[in-house]
C-alpha angles and dihedrals in degrees: 000000000000110000126191099201114199117198133177090191117119100227093203088069116083117225147085098306092053092045092051093052095045096045095045092049092049094048094046088051089053087055088057098252118146112233135191111191115207107195144143112279116275132188102205103123090183090065103096110183120186095225143069113278130204127178134216125193114269111205101184145270105285115105098256093041089052089052088053090050090050090054092050090048092050092056092047092046094052090051094050094043087057097044104031097037096203125203088224140359114229117195125194098209125207095154121012119255116193090192089073093057090045092055092047090051091053092053095035091234119153112248123210120190127199107208119209104166148001144230088279089069091058093050091050092053093052099254113169124253093256092056091050092049092050090048091052092049093047091049091052093047094047095047091050091065105023119121093212145350128212129190134179097229133062090210093052088050091055091047092051090051091052091057098032112033087170086080094062095112100030108052129093138184110232112177123220115257136216132229098242094185089060102031104057137121113289135176105289097211094047089052091049090051091051091049090045092238124152102266101219103046122101112247131208113191138203121186122183147061119326094232145125089264092067107024093213090185085081088073092058093046089051093049089052089058096041092052089066088065104026121038095183097065124117128185121216117196116192121192146036136257147125095292095053094095090051090052092049090052091049089054089056093045092051092044091239099130091119092050104048127071120194107197097179118216114339131202113264092251092049093054089070090053092049093050091052088058092062127097089193132016124208125216105193130186143172121245089247093056094047091050093048103037111005118216106344103131106159094226093052095090091045092053091050094044089056091053092246114158102240137203117201133182120232140178106183118069089222090065090051092052092047098051108023095096093064105022137047104246123210124186114237090234094055101098094191096036097101095047093044090048092051092051092047094053093043091053098038105058093170092059092045091051093048093050091049092047092049089049093053091052091048092051094049091052101041119016135063138120089244090060092047091051092049092049091050092050093047091052093049091047091050094049099048100034093094090061105024127038112214140129 
């Protein structure tokens, strides 16, 4: 299979979007697919990808700058459709771009779109009405001609079908994976030494974007309550984002500056070391995200793969039933649930160990990037087989 993979992800920025692109490309390559990655320019010389790479100019995130980027992408896409002659175009979509579907129509190339969000995300980030309207129009145009759509959440799939019934026979749920050779249990005290953490404290950890989708300030509020019971608890917060300054101010207001460590963004390899420092990991979410997607936090699998006892918020009872055997589940409406859960797992080492052990067994059986790549390929193959014969 020849895949022209279009990404709007800036690969110099650590995080879930970058990891998804890199891991899918690597695993498709291992399955002997030929890939051309069309992406904004990046400077990370350590990022060795086993595929051809071409860049298009990325102008920025404001509405008019994004329109400029879309125009640049359209020109680059036309060129590569003509020269590379891909079997399919695969687009990792953060914001919809109708120019991609237009170019694929011209060259009669099947387009597959991986959906990671919705118009609700734009409204939450303060995007203006014009940007939202253009997004809605682009989404409608792209879905009218797309060969297939994938998403990493069953709930997001159902929501897309509510708004776009045309997708009924061409949408698939493909879960995120985890790099199990990197994210694995390691010696806790060696990892704390490498991270320069005090070895004998108890550590709660959050890894992710400081954004409205996760509400990381919940971790600080919970630590404030836990500190009244446990004096030896530290909170480690890994990542960057628009809510980081708010979190830093909360630490000052609660007089927790000696108990909270902000590491900033870490290299992909170092995230595994940080997670192995934690006694408890936190998977946080906003009500909107839980209603729209359920529990799909990107770092969830990596916490579990490291054998880290994990607490996650949920809203739907189905999520509770799915995850309760290997995570401590806390309802989003339970205001003391996170702090009570932290105290429970800190004081009940047998329960913490059992959850972590169950999680490791679940991960080995069900989750990997290799499996995600195979599922993606099988779906693409199924959708285009009536018109194109390939293996």
